[in-house]
C-alpha positions, 0 to 999 in steps of 0.5 A, spaced: 273 498 637 279 495 634 276 488 634 270 491 630 275 494 625 279 488 624 272 484 623 270 489 618 276 490 614 278 482 613 271 481 611 271 486 605 271 483 598 278 481 596 278 485 590 278 491 594 285 490 596 291 492 593 295 487 588 302 485 590 307 481 585 311 478 591 313 471 590 313 469 597 306 470 599 307 471 606 311 478 604 304 480 601 301 487 603 295 483 605 299 479 610 303 485 613 296 488 614 293 482 618 300 482 622 299 490 623 292 490 625 293 484 630 299 487 633 295 493 635 289 489 637 294 484 642 298 491 644 291 495 646 288 489 649 294 487 654 294 495 656 287 494 657 287 488 661 293 490 665 290 496 667 283 493 670 282 492 677 275 488 676 278 481 675 285 481 678 287 474 676 286 477 668 290 482 670 296 478 672 295 474 666 293 479 661 299 477 656 296 470 655 289 472 656 290 477 649 294 472 646 289 467 646 283 471 645 286 475 639 289 468 636 282 465 637 279 471 634 284 471 628 282 463 627 275 465 627 275 470 622 278 465 617 273 460 618 268 465 617 271 467 611 272 460 608 265 458 610 260 464 609 263 470 606 262 469 598 268 472 594 273 470 600 277 464 602 280 462 609 288 462 609 293 459 613 298 464 611 293 469 614 292 465 621 300 465 621 300 473 620 295 474 625 299 470 630 306 473 628 302 480 629 299 478 636 306 476 638 309 482 635 304 486 639 307 482 646 314 484 644 312 492 643 308 491 650 314 489 653 319 494 650 314 500 652 311 498 659 316 492 662 323 493 659 
């Protein structure tokens, strides 16, 4: 469900996003939105994978699997925007924000469940 929300919101036309006046692009609203959505995605994926019993090996590697899946999902979204969505462009800053969000999701999971 959360992956569908991320896919739909990242494929919206760029005119529907609020404009920012930040000089550094990594601190823009768009980057924070990407990081937040991927933080939630990765966190929920880790929780779901670690609580399932169907695939015990996947349960043992829930953090690695969700980092890999979430990061590849973010890269796929940016490639889709770049090549297939009119009015949008793929951005390496968004890929970086997605990856940072995934890493923050892992930290959040460890803070809540491990430490």
